[in-house]
N, CA, C and O of each residue as an XYZ file, in Angstrom:
536
protein
N     -22.099    -74.427      2.969
C     -21.004    -74.439      2.027
C     -21.063    -73.191      1.155
O     -22.144    -72.756      0.759
N     -19.907    -72.617      0.858
C     -19.825    -71.401      0.064
C     -19.728    -71.734     -1.411
O     -19.123    -72.733     -1.800
N     -20.335    -70.880     -2.231
C     -20.184    -71.091     -3.668
C     -18.896    -70.424     -4.132
O     -18.234    -69.752     -3.341
N     -18.535    -70.593     -5.373
C     -17.244    -70.101     -5.857
C     -17.186    -68.568     -5.863
O     -16.102    -68.004     -5.713
N     -18.318    -67.883     -6.033
C     -18.341    -66.422     -6.021
C     -18.023    -65.905     -4.611
O     -17.266    -64.947     -4.454
N     -18.598    -66.536     -3.600
C     -18.323    -66.123     -2.215
C     -16.883    -66.464     -1.835
O     -16.243    -65.703     -1.110
N     -16.366    -67.596     -2.314
C     -14.975    -67.953     -2.067
C     -14.044    -66.888     -2.653
O     -13.043    -66.518     -2.040
N     -14.389    -66.407     -3.837
C     -13.577    -65.400     -4.498
C     -13.552    -64.108     -3.674
O     -12.493    -63.505     -3.495
N     -14.723    -63.682     -3.172
C     -14.788    -62.482     -2.352
C     -13.959    -62.650     -1.080
O     -13.199    -61.758     -0.703
N     -14.109    -63.784     -0.432
C     -13.371    -64.040      0.797
C     -11.867    -64.022      0.518
O     -11.097    -63.488      1.316
N     -11.453    -64.589     -0.584
C     -10.044    -64.612     -0.947
C      -9.516    -63.190     -1.159
O      -8.398    -62.872     -0.755
N     -10.332    -62.334     -1.800
C      -9.915    -60.945     -2.004
C      -9.713    -60.230     -0.667
O      -8.762    -59.463     -0.518
N     -10.583    -60.469      0.291
C     -10.452    -59.825      1.587
C      -9.222    -60.314      2.328
O      -8.572    -59.534      3.025
N      -8.897    -61.561      2.195
C      -7.766    -62.142      2.899
C      -6.436    -61.696      2.287
O      -5.454    -61.531      3.011
N      -6.389    -61.500      0.984
C      -5.112    -61.226      0.337
C      -4.761    -59.740      0.259
O      -3.787    -59.381     -0.402
N      -5.521    -58.877      0.909
C      -5.153    -57.464      0.922
C      -3.945    -57.303      1.826
O      -3.945    -57.783      2.959
N      -2.925    -56.637      1.334
C      -1.710    -56.435      2.118
C      -1.568    -54.967      2.497
O      -1.993    -54.087      1.749
N      -0.985    -54.706      3.629
C      -0.730    -53.337      4.081
C       0.767    -53.115      4.169
O       1.497    -53.948      4.706
N       1.213    -52.004      3.647
C       2.614    -51.629      3.812
C       2.657    -50.208      4.350
O       1.851    -49.368      3.952
N       3.586    -49.936      5.245
C       3.714    -48.585      5.807
C       5.131    -48.096      5.589
O       6.098    -48.797      5.890
N       5.243    -46.893      5.065
C       6.557    -46.297      4.846
C       6.498    -44.831      5.248
O       5.734    -44.055      4.675
N       7.294    -44.459      6.220
C       7.458    -43.057      6.640
C       6.138    -42.335      6.806
O       5.949    -41.244      6.267
N       5.220    -42.941      7.552
C       3.966    -42.274      7.851
C       2.921    -42.413      6.764
O       1.838    -41.842      6.896
N       3.196    -43.151      5.686
C       2.229    -43.347      4.616
C       1.827    -44.811      4.610
O       2.681    -45.697      4.638
N       0.542    -45.060      4.574
C       0.032    -46.425      4.547
C      -0.531    -46.673      3.161
O      -1.313    -45.872      2.648
N      -0.134    -47.783      2.555
C      -0.636    -48.137      1.224
C      -1.357    -49.477      1.307
O      -0.879    -50.418      1.942
N      -2.507    -49.546      0.660
C      -3.261    -50.796      0.601
C      -3.350    -51.224     -0.859
O      -3.635    -50.412     -1.739
N      -3.103    -52.510     -1.105
C      -3.214    -53.009     -2.465
C      -3.605    -54.474     -2.389
O      -2.999    -55.248     -1.648
N      -4.607    -54.848     -3.146
C      -5.015    -56.250     -3.153
C      -4.216    -56.991     -4.217
O      -3.677    -56.397     -5.150
N      -4.157    -58.311     -4.044
C      -3.397    -59.136     -4.990
C      -3.928    -58.996     -6.410
O      -3.156    -59.031     -7.368
N      -5.231    -58.840     -6.551
C      -5.830    -58.762     -7.879
C      -5.486    -57.468     -8.600
O      -5.635    -57.398     -9.820
N      -5.030    -56.442     -7.888
C      -4.781    -55.142     -8.498
C      -3.293    -54.849     -8.699
O      -2.952    -53.711     -9.020
N      -2.420    -55.788     -8.531
C      -0.975    -55.511     -8.597
C      -0.528    -55.096     -9.990
O       0.468    -54.384    -10.121
N      -1.238    -55.520    -11.042
C      -0.864    -55.129    -12.401
C      -1.327    -53.712    -12.716
O      -0.788    -53.076    -13.622
N      -2.320    -53.207    -11.980
C      -2.850    -51.867    -12.207
C      -2.692    -51.083    -10.899
O      -3.591    -51.100    -10.058
N      -1.560    -50.399    -10.723
C      -1.281    -49.747     -9.453
C      -2.251    -48.617     -9.116
O      -2.350    -48.238     -7.948
N      -2.962    -48.072    -10.081
C      -3.894    -46.985     -9.814
C      -5.186    -47.463     -9.184
O      -5.868    -46.696     -8.505
N      -5.524    -48.707     -9.399
C      -6.785    -49.257     -8.888
C      -6.548    -49.972     -7.585
O      -5.594    -50.739     -7.461
N      -7.407    -49.731     -6.606
C      -7.315    -50.457     -5.345
C      -6.222    -49.935     -4.422
O      -5.930    -50.548     -3.395
N      -5.626    -48.820     -4.775
C      -4.567    -48.268     -3.946
C      -5.104    -47.047     -3.211
O      -5.717    -46.162     -3.807
N      -4.864    -47.019     -1.922
C      -5.275    -45.858     -1.129
C      -4.066    -45.370     -0.352
O      -3.308    -46.167      0.200
N      -3.891    -44.070     -0.314
C      -2.793    -43.486      0.446
C      -3.394    -42.710      1.609
O      -4.214    -41.811      1.423
N      -2.975    -43.072      2.794
C      -3.445    -42.394      3.998
C      -2.226    -41.742      4.639
O      -1.267    -42.426      4.995
N      -2.263    -40.439      4.783
C      -1.136    -39.753      5.407
C      -1.542    -39.284      6.797
O      -2.679    -38.865      7.015
N      -0.622    -39.358      7.715
C      -0.857    -38.896      9.072
C      -0.069    -37.602      9.269
O       1.129    -37.538      8.994
N      -0.753    -36.597      9.739
C      -0.095    -35.323     10.016
C      -0.086    -35.126     11.517
O      -1.137    -35.115     12.157
N       1.097    -34.971     12.075
C       1.208    -34.708     13.503
C       1.196    -33.208     13.713
O       2.010    -32.483     13.141
N       0.272    -32.748     14.533
C       0.188    -31.333     14.842
C       0.964    -31.078     16.116
O       0.689    -31.674     17.157
N       1.929    -30.196     16.024
C       2.695    -29.822     17.210
C       2.181    -28.479     17.678
O       2.187    -27.502     16.929
N       1.737    -28.437     18.919
C       1.299    -27.165     19.460
C       2.474    -26.497     20.149
O       3.237    -27.133     20.877
N       2.602    -25.223     19.908
C       3.702    -24.459     20.466
C       3.185    -23.731     21.702
O       2.098    -23.153     21.681
N       3.961    -23.760     22.768
C       3.567    -23.051     23.971
C       3.607    -21.552     23.691
O       4.502    -21.066     22.999
N       2.635    -20.825     24.232
C       2.627    -19.382     23.984
C       3.788    -18.685     24.691
O       4.256    -19.135     25.737
N       4.236    -17.593     24.106
C       5.294    -16.795     24.731
C       4.747    -16.167     26.010
O       3.567    -15.830     26.104
N       5.623    -16.021     26.975
C       5.217    -15.429     28.244
C       5.809    -14.036     28.386
O       6.882    -13.736     27.861
N       5.084    -13.198     29.104
C       5.481    -11.803     29.298
C       5.441    -11.456     30.776
O       4.509    -11.820     31.492
N       6.465    -10.749     31.217
C       6.532    -10.257     32.594
C       5.822     -8.918     32.660
O       6.035     -8.054     31.809
N       4.979     -8.741     33.669
C       4.341     -7.450     33.907
C       5.129     -6.785     35.026
O       5.303     -7.352     36.105
N       5.605     -5.570     34.751
C       6.491     -4.863     35.672
C       5.877     -3.528     36.081
O       5.236     -2.854     35.275
N       6.078     -3.158     37.333
C       5.708     -1.826     37.816
C       7.010     -1.051     37.997
O       7.994     -1.566     38.527
N       6.988      0.206     37.538
C       8.170      1.067     37.614
C       8.021      2.056     38.761
O       6.922      2.527     39.052
N       9.120      2.359     39.395
C       9.119      3.301     40.515
C       8.982      4.739     40.015
O       9.489      5.098     38.953
N       8.286      5.546     40.807
C       8.266      6.991     40.577
C       8.259      7.664     41.948
O       8.073      7.001     42.969
N       8.457      8.959     41.967
C       8.570      9.681     43.239
C       7.232     10.226     43.735
O       7.203     10.924     44.749
N       6.137      9.934     43.060
C       4.864     10.566     43.396
C       3.762      9.596     43.815
O       2.915      9.962     44.630
N       3.745      8.383     43.289
C       2.686      7.423     43.626
C       2.895      6.901     45.040
O       3.979      6.416     45.362
N       1.874      6.992     45.888
C       2.007      6.498     47.268
C       2.221      4.985     47.313
O       1.678      4.243     46.495
N       3.009      4.550     48.268
C       3.296      3.117     48.424
C       2.007      2.328     48.657
O       1.849      1.226     48.132
N       1.099      2.884     49.435
C      -0.155      2.183     49.726
C      -0.983      1.965     48.457
O      -1.673      0.953     48.336
N      -0.920      2.905     47.516
C      -1.636      2.751     46.241
C      -1.043      1.589     45.445
O      -1.781      0.805     44.849
N       0.272      1.477     45.434
C       0.940      0.371     44.711
C       0.540     -0.961     45.331
O       0.268     -1.922     44.610
N       0.502     -1.030     46.655
C       0.069     -2.259     47.337
C      -1.363     -2.597     46.929
O      -1.675     -3.753     46.647
N      -2.227     -1.592     46.898
C      -3.631     -1.800     46.498
C      -3.722     -2.340     45.058
O      -4.498     -3.254     44.780
N      -2.930     -1.770     44.159
C      -2.908     -2.231     42.757
C      -2.490     -3.701     42.692
O      -3.112     -4.491     41.981
N      -1.454     -4.066     43.418
C      -0.965     -5.457     43.408
C      -2.010     -6.417     43.967
O      -2.149     -7.535     43.472
N      -2.732     -5.999     44.977
C      -3.789     -6.844     45.545
C      -4.967     -6.964     44.583
O      -5.501     -8.053     44.375
N      -5.359     -5.856     44.009
C      -6.564     -5.814     43.168
C      -6.374     -6.479     41.805
O      -7.215     -7.274     41.388
N      -5.292     -6.167     41.114
C      -5.120     -6.640     39.738
C      -4.246     -7.884     39.599
O      -4.285     -8.557     38.569
N      -3.464     -8.190     40.623
C      -2.553     -9.333     40.520
C      -2.811    -10.385     41.599
O      -2.040    -11.334     41.742
N      -3.898    -10.214     42.358
C      -4.332    -11.160     43.389
C      -3.214    -11.512     44.375
O      -3.078    -12.665     44.783
N      -2.432    -10.525     44.747
C      -1.378    -10.735     45.752
C      -1.978    -10.504     47.137
O      -2.840     -9.643     47.313
N      -1.517    -11.278     48.117
C      -1.951    -10.999     49.487
C      -1.170     -9.793     49.999
O      -0.224     -9.344     49.352
N      -1.556     -9.276     51.144
C      -0.962     -8.050     51.667
C       0.556     -8.169     51.814
O       1.289     -7.236     51.488
N       1.015     -9.296     52.296
C       2.459     -9.497     52.510
C       3.237     -9.506     51.194
O       4.263     -8.837     51.069
N       2.749    -10.261     50.224
C       3.425    -10.340     48.923
C       3.391     -8.984     48.215
O       4.377     -8.577     47.602
N       2.256     -8.288     48.300
C       2.126     -6.974     47.662
C       3.098     -5.974     48.283
O       3.716     -5.176     47.578
N       3.227     -6.027     49.604
C       4.155     -5.123     50.289
C       5.595     -5.434     49.905
O       6.397     -4.522     49.702
N       5.925     -6.711     49.805
C       7.281     -7.122     49.416
C       7.611     -6.633     48.000
O       8.706     -6.122     47.763
N       6.674     -6.787     47.062
C       6.897     -6.329     45.683
C       7.015     -4.806     45.646
O       7.881     -4.262     44.961
N       6.138     -4.120     46.388
C       6.174     -2.655     46.429
C       7.525     -2.152     46.943
O       8.088     -1.206     46.391
N       8.039     -2.778     47.988
C       9.345     -2.376     48.531
C      10.472     -2.655     47.534
O      11.433     -1.891     47.446
N      10.350     -3.736     46.797
C      11.337     -4.044     45.756
C      11.311     -2.956     44.679
O      12.360     -2.501     44.222
N      10.110     -2.545     44.283
C       9.971     -1.465     43.296
C      10.606     -0.186     43.857
O      11.345      0.506     43.157
N      10.313      0.114     45.106
C      10.819      1.331     45.741
C      12.354      1.333     45.824
O      12.994      2.358     45.586
N      12.926      0.189     46.161
C      14.380      0.107     46.359
C      15.177     -0.138     45.081
O      16.322      0.302     44.969
N      14.581     -0.834     44.120
C      15.330     -1.218     42.914
C      14.824     -0.537     41.637
O      15.437     -0.671     40.577
N      13.724      0.182     41.736
C      13.221      0.906     40.568
C      12.232      0.152     39.710
O      11.539      0.758     38.893
N      12.151     -1.159     39.874
C      11.234     -1.976     39.080
C      10.912     -3.247     39.858
O      11.739     -3.746     40.621
N       9.707     -3.764     39.658
C       9.314     -5.016     40.321
C       8.362     -5.812     39.450
O       7.529     -5.251     38.738
N       8.497     -7.122     39.515
C       7.665     -8.017     38.707
C       6.375     -8.335     39.443
O       6.389     -8.774     40.593
N       5.256     -8.106     38.761
C       3.934     -8.381     39.329
C       3.466     -9.799     38.995
O       2.736    -10.413     39.773
N       3.884    -10.309     37.850
C       3.477    -11.645     37.428
C       3.949    -11.926     36.016
O       4.472    -11.047     35.331
N       3.755    -13.173     35.589
C       4.135    -13.617     34.245
C       2.893    -14.221     33.596
O       2.245    -15.098     34.167
N       2.572    -13.741     32.399
C       1.320    -14.120     31.740
C       1.533    -14.275     30.236
O       2.579    -13.915     29.697
N       0.508    -14.823     29.571
C       0.505    -14.836     28.108
C       0.318    -13.401     27.623
O      -0.042    -12.522     28.406
N       0.558    -13.167     26.359
C       0.535    -11.812     25.816
C      -0.776    -11.086     26.106
O      -0.766     -9.963     26.611
N      -1.893    -11.717     25.791
C      -3.194    -11.062     25.940
C      -3.495    -10.718     27.388
O      -4.009     -9.637     27.675
N      -3.179    -11.628     28.304
C      -3.432    -11.389     29.722
C      -2.527    -10.278     30.229
O      -2.984     -9.387     30.945
N      -1.252    -10.317     29.868
C      -0.303     -9.284     30.297
C      -0.731     -7.919     29.773
O      -0.700     -6.931     30.507
N      -1.125     -7.864     28.522
C      -1.558     -6.608     27.912
C      -2.785     -6.037     28.637
O      -2.875     -4.832     28.870
N      -3.708     -6.905     28.981
C      -4.909     -6.484     29.703
C      -4.559     -5.948     31.082
O      -5.071     -4.910     31.499
N      -3.692     -6.650     31.782
C      -3.297     -6.215     33.132
C      -2.602     -4.857     33.094
O      -2.892     -3.994     33.923
N      -1.699     -4.659     32.154
C      -1.003     -3.376     32.018
C      -2.022     -2.262     31.772
O      -1.957     -1.196     32.385
N      -2.956     -2.526     30.873
C      -3.981     -1.533     30.551
C      -4.845     -1.206     31.770
O      -5.139     -0.039     32.028
N      -5.249     -2.229     32.514
C      -6.074     -2.024     33.704
C      -5.344     -1.179     34.747
O      -5.921     -0.255     35.319
N      -4.074     -1.502     34.991
C      -3.293     -0.774     35.989
C      -3.111      0.680     35.555
O      -3.284      1.598     36.356
N      -2.767      0.882     34.305
C      -2.541      2.248     33.814
C      -3.832      3.078     33.882
O      -3.798      4.239     34.288
N      -4.948      2.497     33.493
C      -6.231      3.200     33.556
C      -6.593      3.546     34.999
O      -7.031      4.659     35.287
N      -6.409      2.594     35.891
C      -6.731      2.798     37.304
C      -5.847      3.898     37.910
O      -6.326      4.732     38.679
N      -4.572      3.892     37.563
C      -3.649      4.920     38.070
C      -4.063      6.302     37.555
O      -4.044      7.272     38.314
N      -4.432      6.402     36.285
C      -4.846      7.694     35.717
C      -6.133      8.187     36.376
O      -6.270      9.374     36.673
N      -7.079      7.266     36.603
C      -8.349      7.640     37.248
C      -8.106      8.201     38.651
O      -8.850      9.056     39.131
N      -7.053      7.702     39.293
C      -6.726      8.154     40.650
C      -5.619      9.213     40.649
O      -5.061      9.541     41.696
N      -5.316      9.736     39.477
C      -4.358     10.823     39.283
C      -2.955     10.516     39.822
O      -2.316     11.339     40.478
N      -2.504      9.274     39.510
C      -1.147      8.869     39.885
C      -0.353      8.588     38.612
O      -0.905      8.057     37.649
N       0.926      8.934     38.592
C       1.756      8.704     37.402
C       2.367      7.301     37.343
O       3.363      7.098     36.649
N       1.801      6.353     38.039
C       2.340      4.988     38.087
C       2.471      4.420     36.670
O       1.566      4.558     35.848
N       3.600      3.787     36.404
C       3.853      3.170     35.104
C       3.903      1.654     35.256
O       4.529      1.120     36.171
N       3.238      0.988     34.348
C       3.216     -0.479     34.319
C       3.535     -0.881     32.889
O       2.929     -0.366     31.949
N       4.473     -1.790     32.719
C       4.902     -2.228     31.393
C       4.977     -3.748     31.336
O       4.909     -4.429     32.359
N       5.118     -4.262     30.120
C       5.325     -5.705     29.958
C       6.544     -5.932     29.089
O       6.853     -5.128     28.209
N       7.237     -7.036     29.343
C       8.395     -7.395     28.524
C       8.400     -8.902     28.323
O       7.996     -9.659     29.206
N       8.859     -9.326     27.164
C       8.919    -10.753     26.860
C       9.921    -11.432     27.763
O      11.025    -10.934     27.983
N       9.522    -12.572     28.281
C      10.378    -13.315     29.212
C      11.442    -14.073     28.465
O      12.259    -14.759     29.080
């Protein structure tokens, strides 16, 4: 059998009410209704929305001096294209003046452009590689 002190504690636990309004949860026990500052807790929920990163197209530009085979090699080496896909992109660059190598996040696209440009300079080719926001 419970004594009156334990009954009182049990009653306090049972009479706690929860109310939720617009993402805010308030707790208040019956004994504290005259003093709103005591026994009140506010819990707020913040929803974090993650935004998808912007994507960038990496493009190779046509010139009259870089050999077609070098462009195919660049596409295979830096963009993991197979021989057929690399040749198709190279011909598109040759015929239309520009060709898309891939679509990446900013940091990846920037790195790829830098790698291609450095490699072309090391091999004394004027090949141009740029990125543009998709």
